[in-house]
C-alpha positions in Angstrom: 7.1 -25.4 -5.8 7.0 -23.9 -2.4 5.0 -20.9 -1.6 4.4 -19.5 2.0 1.8 -17.0 2.4 0.8 -15.2 5.7 -2.8 -14.1 6.1 -4.6 -13.2 9.4 -1.6 -14.4 11.3 -1.9 -18.0 9.9 1.1 -19.4 7.9 0.1 -21.6 5.1 2.3 -23.7 3.0 1.3 -24.7 -0.5 3.5 -27.6 -1.8 6.7 -26.0 -2.5 8.9 -22.3 -2.0 11.5 -20.0 -0.3 9.7 -17.4 1.7 11.0 -13.8 1.6 8.3 -12.0 3.9 4.7 -12.0 5.0 2.2 -11.9 2.2 -1.4 -11.2 2.7 -3.3 -12.0 -0.3 -6.8 -12.5 1.1 -7.8 -9.0 1.9 -11.0 -7.8 0.2 -13.9 -5.5 0.5 -14.0 -2.0 2.1 -14.2 -0.8 5.8 -14.4 3.1 6.4 -12.9 4.1 9.8 -14.0 7.3 11.3 -11.4 8.9 13.6 -13.2 11.8 15.1 -16.2 12.1 17.4 -17.2 15.7 17.0 -19.9 16.6 14.5 -18.7 17.1 11.1 -18.9 20.5 9.0 -20.8 20.4 5.8 -17.4 20.8 4.0 -15.9 17.9 5.9 -18.8 15.8 5.0 -18.5 16.6 1.4 -14.7 15.4 1.6 -15.7 12.4 3.4 -18.4 11.2 0.8 -15.8 11.9 -2.0 -13.2 10.0 -0.1 -15.6 7.0 0.4 -16.4 6.9 -3.3 -12.9 6.9 -4.5 -10.7 5.3 -1.9 -9.5 1.6 -2.1 -7.4 0.2 0.6 -5.1 1.2 2.2 -6.3 4.8 2.4 -6.7 7.8 4.6 -7.8 11.4 4.7 -6.7 14.3 6.8 -8.2 17.4 7.4 -7.4 20.9 9.0 -9.5 21.7 11.9 -9.0 25.5 11.8 -9.0 25.7 8.0 -11.9 24.5 5.8 -10.5 26.0 2.3 -10.5 23.6 -0.5 -6.5 23.2 0.0 -6.6 22.3 3.7 -6.7 18.6 3.4 -4.7 15.7 2.5 -5.6 12.1 1.1 -4.0 9.1 0.1 -5.3 5.9 -1.4 -4.1 2.6 -2.8 -1.2 2.3 -0.6 0.2 -1.0 0.6 0.0 -0.2 4.2 -2.2 1.7 6.5 0.8 3.4 8.2 1.9 4.8 4.6 -1.6 6.1 3.8 -2.2 7.9 7.0 1.3 9.3 7.1 1.0 10.7 3.6 -2.5 12.1 4.2 -1.2 14.0 7.3 1.8 15.3 5.7 0.1 16.5 2.7 -2.6 18.3 4.8 0.1 20.0 6.9 1.9 21.1 3.7 -1.1 22.5 2.1 -2.2 24.3 5.2 1.2 25.8 5.8 1.9 26.9 9.4 -1.8 27.5 10.1 -4.1 25.1 12.0 -4.0 21.5 13.0 -4.3 18.5 10.6 -5.8 15.3 12.1 -6.9 12.0 10.4 -10.6 12.2 9.6 -11.1 8.7 8.1 -9.1 5.7 6.8 -10.0 2.8 4.5 -8.9 -0.6 5.3 -10.0 -4.1 3.8 -13.4 -5.3 5.1 -12.1 -8.5 6.3 -9.2 -7.1 8.3 -8.8 -5.8 11.9 -9.0 -2.1 12.2 -5.7 -2.1 14.2 -3.7 -4.1 11.7 -0.2 -2.5 11.2 2.8 -3.4 8.9 2.9 -4.0 5.1 0.1 -5.5 3.2 -1.0 -5.3 -0.5 -3.0 -2.6 -2.0 -6.3 -3.4 -3.6 -4.7 -3.1 -7.1 -1.6 -5.5 -6.1 -3.9 -7.9 -4.4 -6.1 -8.3 -7.5 -2.9 -8.8 -9.7 -1.6 -11.2 -7.4 -4.8 -13.3 -7.4 -4.9 -13.2 -11.1 -1.4 -14.8 -11.5 -1.4 -17.2 -8.6 -2.8 -20.2 -10.7 0.0 -19.5 -13.2 2.6 -19.6 -10.3 1.0 -22.8 -8.9 1.7 -24.6 -12.2 5.4 -23.6 -12.7 7.7 -26.5 -12.8 11.0 -24.4 -12.8 12.3 -21.0 -12.4 11.8 -18.1 -9.9 9.3 -15.6 -9.2 9.9 -12.5 -7.0 7.5 -9.5 -5.9 9.1 -6.4 -4.5 7.1 -3.2 -3.3 7.4 0.1 -1.0 4.9 0.9 1.5 3.1 3.5 -0.9 2.0 2.5 -4.2 5.1 1.2 -6.2 5.7 -2.7 -6.9 7.5 -4.8 -9.3 7.8 -8.4 -10.1 10.0 -10.7 -12.3 9.6 -14.3 -13.5 12.2 -13.7 -16.1 15.6 -14.9 -14.7 16.9 -18.4 -14.0 18.4 -17.6 -10.4 17.0 -16.3 -7.4 19.3 -13.4 -7.2 18.8 -12.2 -10.8 15.0 -12.7 -10.4 14.9 -10.5 -7.2 17.3 -7.9 -8.8 14.9 -7.4 -11.5 11.9 -7.1 -9.3 13.6 -4.5 -7.3 14.7 -2.5 -10.4 11.0 -2.4 -11.7 9.7 -1.4 -8.2 12.4 1.4 -7.8 11.5 2.7 -11.1 7.8 2.8 -10.0 8.8 4.3 -6.6 10.6 7.3 -8.5 7.2 8.3 -9.8 5.6 8.6 -6.2 3.9 12.2 -6.0 5.0 12.7 -9.6 2.0 14.8 -10.4 2.8 17.2 -7.4 5.4 19.9 -6.9 8.9 19.2 -6.0 8.3 21.1 -2.7 5.3 18.7 -1.9 7.3 15.6 -2.7 10.1 16.8 -0.3 7.8 17.6 2.5 5.3 14.6 2.0 7.1 11.7 0.6 9.0 9.7 3.3 12.1 8.1 1.8 11.8 5.1 4.2 8.2 4.4 3.2 9.3 4.7 -0.5 11.9 2.2 -0.2 11.3 -1.1 -2.0 11.9 -4.6 -0.4 11.5 -8.0 -1.6 8.1 -9.4 -0.3 7.9 -12.7 -1.9 10.1 -15.2 -3.7 8.7 -18.4 -5.2 11.2 -21.1 -6.2 9.3 -23.6 -8.5 12.1 -26.1 -8.6 12.1 -26.6 -4.6 10.2 -29.5 -3.3 
């Protein structure tokens, strides 16, 4: 089996795979990044503390500088990329605030062992934990294929059910797209139209493992 993993800029080859795209499976911990220097109001501190307690990487919190009402903020956590989390937080804040005020990023949450400036696709905390749980199983596979697909938000899908690469990737994409269709499902249609970026909600194959390759 071939398996290519990219972590911290280092390309690692385990015996065997065909490689689809960078996969960072070593992220862990929590690091809170504060993006403002001015003194926070009591309401902003309350929101910040609540965010710290709930957020897992990648996450972001946007606030309206001119409106401290309960609705004038936006948050996102558990995304596969920092860009997606920050984009959703700002869009949500702007949507909830209407045409008044200015929304800025108050804070973000990244893995504790990753650079603050890291960009691009990664894996959310939940997907990282899932991947770790099946890694030993993948390393023991003697035949067959495994594919992992995700968008930049929260959706992902995998398959190890098919005998060919094409069929395996097709199933992974099918499951990912089904989950991507649920992005923002608890919000209104107007919120989804204003906040969910179709490009960030698009699934791609992130990893393909060919267990028969040597």
